[in-house]
RODRENMAR-455338 format. One line per 3 residues: for each residue x, y, z of C-alpha. Coordinates in pm, whole numbers. Layout:
! RODRENMAR-455338
X/Y/Z ~ ... .
//
This chain:
! RODRENMAR-455338
10748/3848/914 ~ 11112/3977/856 ~ 11235/4254/1095 .
11392/4566/924 ~ 11696/4688/1086 ~ 11951/4978/1008 .
12187/4741/874 ~ 11922/4580/630 ~ 11828/4927/513 .
12172/4977/416 ~ 12176/4657/221 ~ 11837/4724/50 .
11972/5053/-51 ~ 12280/4942/-196 ~ 12087/4667/-375 .
11834/4921/-508 ~ 12092/5170/-623 ~ 12262/4867/-833 .
11910/4729/-987 ~ 11851/5095/-1084 ~ 12202/5120/-1268 .
12142/4765/-1404 ~ 11778/4818/-1542 ~ 11892/5071/-1772 .
12097/4866/-1989 ~ 11901/4538/-1914 ~ 11794/4388/-2254 .
11588/4083/-2155 ~ 11227/4205/-2090 ~ 11140/3928/-1842 .
11470/3971/-1623 ~ 11395/4357/-1648 ~ 11020/4305/-1523 .
11175/4088/-1241 ~ 11403/4372/-1160 ~ 11140/4621/-1156 .
10918/4409/-912 ~ 11226/4376/-688 ~ 11293/4752/-697 .
10939/4826/-606 ~ 10959/4564/-294 ~ 11289/4736/-190 .
11151/5074/-185 ~ 10856/4968/3 ~ 11058/4804/283 .
11301/5103/307 ~ 11012/5352/298 ~ 10843/5128/578 .
11147/5157/816 ~ 11208/5502/750 ~ 10842/5624/836 .
10815/5374/1126 ~ 10505/5237/974 ~ 10418/4867/1033 .
10168/4883/733 ~ 10323/4969/383 ~ 10167/5250/168 .
10085/4975/-81 ~ 9914/4751/175 ~ 9710/5028/286 .
9585/5112/-61 ~ 9522/4733/-95 ~ 9285/4762/228 .
9098/5062/117 ~ 9014/4903/-217 ~ 8921/4588/-38 .
8694/4786/206 ~ 8490/4886/-107 ~ 8460/4547/-229 .
8368/4389/109 ~ 8004/4503/158 ~ 7915/4367/-183 .
8102/4066/-159 ~ 7953/3972/179 ~ 7606/4016/69 .
7704/3810/-240 ~ 7868/3542/-18 ~ 7573/3528/230 .
7279/3540/-33 ~ 7440/3375/-335 ~ 7745/3192/-312 .
7692/2977/41 ~ 7314/2902/-74 ~ 7492/2754/-421 .
7742/2549/-224 ~ 7468/2429/6 ~ 7241/2321/-281 .
7556/2132/-433 ~ 7597/1946/-108 ~ 7206/1903/-51 .
7164/1724/-387 ~ 7360/1416/-218 ~ 7134/1429/91 .
6788/1374/208 ~ 6611/1669/390 ~ 6241/1807/440 .
6354/2115/629 ~ 6264/2003/988 ~ 6420/1663/1034 .
6774/1606/1053 ~ 6983/1579/712 ~ 7059/1222/598 .
7303/1118/354 ~ 7171/984/41 ~ 7476/963/-194 .
7357/914/-574 ~ 6998/820/-456 ~ 6841/1127/-562 .
7005/1124/-902 ~ 6902/762/-966 ~ 6543/837/-914 .
6545/1108/-1175 ~ 6560/828/-1456 ~ 6217/688/-1359 .
6071/1025/-1277 ~ 5807/1070/-1552 ~ 5738/1446/-1425 .
6086/1517/-1436 ~ 6139/1359/-1797 ~ 5835/1567/-1917 .
5965/1889/-1751 ~ 6322/1811/-1896 ~ 6173/1752/-2262 .
5943/2060/-2237 ~ 6230/2307/-2151 ~ 6458/2175/-2433 .
6149/2233/-2675 ~ 6096/2567/-2537 ~ 6453/2650/-2565 .
6478/2524/-2919 ~ 6163/2693/-3030 ~ 6221/3015/-2840 .
6581/3091/-2907 ~ 6644/3102/-3282 ~ 6276/3256/-3341 .
6374/3538/-3095 ~ 6688/3601/-3253 ~ 6549/3607/-3594 .
6276/3852/-3507 ~ 6496/4078/-3303 ~ 6733/4097/-3575 .
6501/4174/-3836 ~ 6343/4442/-3627 ~ 6674/4598/-3559 .
6762/4596/-3940 ~ 6407/4772/-4039 ~ 6439/5011/-3767 .
6790/5114/-3826 ~ 6680/5257/-4140 ~ 6536/5609/-4192 .
6170/5515/-4182 ~ 5896/5735/-4071 ~ 5793/5713/-3690 .
6118/5505/-3641 ~ 6127/5643/-3279 ~ 5760/5538/-3206 .
5800/5199/-3374 ~ 6108/5130/-3150 ~ 5919/5213/-2834 .
5618/5020/-2939 ~ 5867/4700/-3005 ~ 6027/4763/-2658 .
5714/4807/-2477 ~ 5614/4421/-2424 ~ 5956/4387/-2239 .
5903/4662/-1991 ~ 5514/4593/-1943 ~ 5385/4390/-1640 .
5389/4032/-1700 ~ 5068/3974/-1527 ~ 4891/4255/-1746 .
5035/4120/-2074 ~ 4974/3765/-2022 ~ 4615/3851/-1922 .
4567/4037/-2282 ~ 4733/3752/-2460 ~ 4501/3475/-2299 .
4191/3723/-2383 ~ 4300/3713/-2746 ~ 4368/3337/-2764 .
4074/3242/-2548 ~ 3911/2924/-2679 ~ 3559/3055/-2712 .
3559/3433/-2682 ~ 3898/3543/-2827 ~ 3937/3723/-3146 .
4184/3474/-3280 ~ 3969/3168/-3255 ~ 3678/3374/-3352 .
3839/3470/-3706 ~ 3941/3099/-3726 ~ 3579/2998/-3697 .
3410/3288/-3902 ~ 3680/3367/-4176 ~ 3867/3039/-4229 .
3565/2818/-4148 ~ 3714/2600/-3886 ~ 3457/2400/-3708 .
3361/2486/-3348 ~ 3489/2122/-3211 ~ 3809/2180/-3405 .
3922/2537/-3274 ~ 4274/2508/-3106 ~ 4280/2486/-2736 .
4585/2733/-2692 ~ 4664/2687/-2347 ~ 4618/2297/-2295 .
4720/1990/-2458 ~ 5008/2005/-2726 ~ 4974/2376/-2817 .
5046/2500/-2472 ~ 5426/2491/-2561 ~ 5347/2673/-2888 .
5172/2951/-2707 ~ 5438/2986/-2473 ~ 5722/2992/-2736 .
5511/3263/-2923 ~ 5441/3474/-2615 ~ 5823/3478/-2529 .
5917/3561/-2872 ~ 5682/3874/-2867 ~ 5793/3983/-2534 .
6145/3975/-2553 ~ 6237/4050/-2912 ~ 6232/4419/-2848 .
6496/4372/-2572 ~ 6729/4187/-2801 ~ 6642/4433/-3089 .
6793/4720/-2880 ~ 7106/4520/-2843 ~ 7123/4450/-3224 .
7069/4793/-3308 ~ 7364/4898/-3074 ~ 7565/4631/-3304 .
7453/4761/-3634 ~ 7527/5137/-3542 ~ 7867/5023/-3474 .
7936/4906/-3826 ~ 8110/5118/-4070 ~ 7947/5280/-4340 .
8253/5261/-4516 ~ 8213/4858/-4556 ~ 7860/4909/-4718 .
8000/5164/-4961 ~ 8289/4918/-5045 ~ 8041/4646/-5103 .
7794/4864/-5325 ~ 8108/4961/-5561 ~ 8170/4571/-5567 .
7808/4542/-5713 ~ 7680/4359/-5402 ~ 7302/4358/-5346 .
7110/4395/-5042 ~ 7122/4026/-4942 ~ 7509/4017/-5018 .
7558/4318/-4802 ~ 7369/4145/-4523 ~ 7551/3817/-4579 .
7885/3949/-4606 ~ 7893/4269/-4392 ~ 7614/4292/-4152 .
7608/3921/-4034 ~ 8004/3880/-4017 ~ 8019/4212/-3799 .
7767/4124/-3577 ~ 7914/3811/-3470 ~ 7985/3893/-3111 .
7665/4058/-3069 ~ 7463/3736/-3201 ~ 7679/3528/-2970 .
7622/3742/-2671 ~ 7218/3716/-2763 ~ 7226/3360/-2806 .
7410/3280/-2479 ~ 7162/3512/-2288 ~ 6852/3383/-2447 .
6968/3044/-2381 ~ 7024/3068/-2014 ~ 6697/3274/-1971 .
6504/2988/-2158 ~ 6634/2732/-1945 ~ 6531/2923/-1645 .
6189/2994/-1765 ~ 5887/2984/-1493 ~ 5684/3287/-1495 .
5572/3259/-1838 ~ 5485/2910/-1788 ~ 5273/2979/-1487 .
5106/3274/-1605 ~ 5003/3134/-1946 ~ 4929/2760/-1839 .
4905/2780/-1482 ~ 4529/2823/-1468 ~ 4363/2928/-1152 .
4546/2723/-902 ~ 4909/2813/-1074 ~ 4962/2442/-1115 .
5111/2288/-1467 ~ 5035/1975/-1625 ~ 5271/1745/-1798 .
5229/1930/-2102 ~ 5352/2255/-1972 ~ 5577/2178/-1660 .
5912/2320/-1690 ~ 6224/2210/-1464 ~ 6245/2512/-1266 .
5877/2487/-1183 ~ 5938/2134/-1082 ~ 6219/2226/-860 .
5984/2459/-683 ~ 5739/2197/-651 ~ 5947/1939/-494 .
6128/2209/-267 ~ 5844/2408/-139 ~ 5532/2194/-199 .
5642/1841/-108 ~ 5963/1937/81 ~ 6183/1702/-97 .
6481/1962/-60 ~ 6750/1712/-138 ~ 6557/1594/-447 .
6486/1953/-560 ~ 6857/2012/-535 ~ 6943/1723/-763 .
6706/1839/-1028 ~ 6866/2166/-992 ~ 7216/2039/-1050 .
7101/1856/-1353 ~ 6952/2240/-1499 ~ 7293/2371/-1376 .
7503/2113/-1592 ~ 7259/2136/-1882 ~ 7305/2507/-1880 .
7694/2482/-1848 ~ 7713/2214/-2114 ~ 7529/2432/-2367 .
7716/2762/-2277 ~ 8057/2552/-2318 ~ 7948/2444/-2659 .
7846/2803/-2765 ~ 8166/2942/-2629 ~ 8377/2663/-2819 .
8164/2743/-3132 ~ 8239/3106/-3114 ~ 8602/3057/-3065 .
8616/2827/-3374 ~ 8417/3087/-3558 ~ 8661/3369/-3457 .
8953/3171/-3562 .
//
């Protein structure tokens, strides 16, 4: 570190005075910015010498700022950053939590191609995302458009729509399972008595091929209220003058939506799609509560990636293999998100 002496201060002061005179007539913006940075540096050095302080005022301000950030960053590093890095490394290892860690290379990843449970979990997760994301987006947008109008009891309907999102998952899944119970539920009872579906042909909503349909419908019902609120905020930010101009041009309701509402909601829709996609890939609680049964175990028709990661890590204690599955999930979410960001940029352009 440079030691500042009285001679240095005189030199710095002369340079500072010259820069102050020069910057008044400087036309080049880049050079002007460099001169301003140099002036700030010289002023701090001169001030530090005259006050006898070893730490400049700017450094003190930085230290104060870092002291506010430090507690949160330390917590993030200990409980999030370090585990994530360790999980990345563990994907190339073999470890059961008690014996020494052994290097496995790409062995964990090579096993995935022949793992029928992993392939089933991957397929179910993708199907769940493809079914849930567009349906939730459409339903939440439709609700937002309807409840953005001046209708009687609008506040009550907004509250009722948002209630499933804030309600206890255990409670609402219990209600949902009662409604769709194979033999005692009102849905199947209506199919039996009203539509004449034979008893043996009544759908088993939480087993077989229909379990994924039940999960998708439940997720749409539960989460569309939350995204409705986001769309409501976006709708209320659209200027009424745009609709007035469209009306003067003779646009009907559908044309107003297509050429005014939808383009104005582009950024909101992008946020909704990204958040929905990430949340769908992370699905675990809905699958366990709806299809887990009494033991909380999922079959091949209902297992999802996060559940399979948990099963391999904390039931079978194959921590390296579970980390490899987690890396596949991470890569999948990353690729899908990057594609969405690229698509958004092209749309914005």
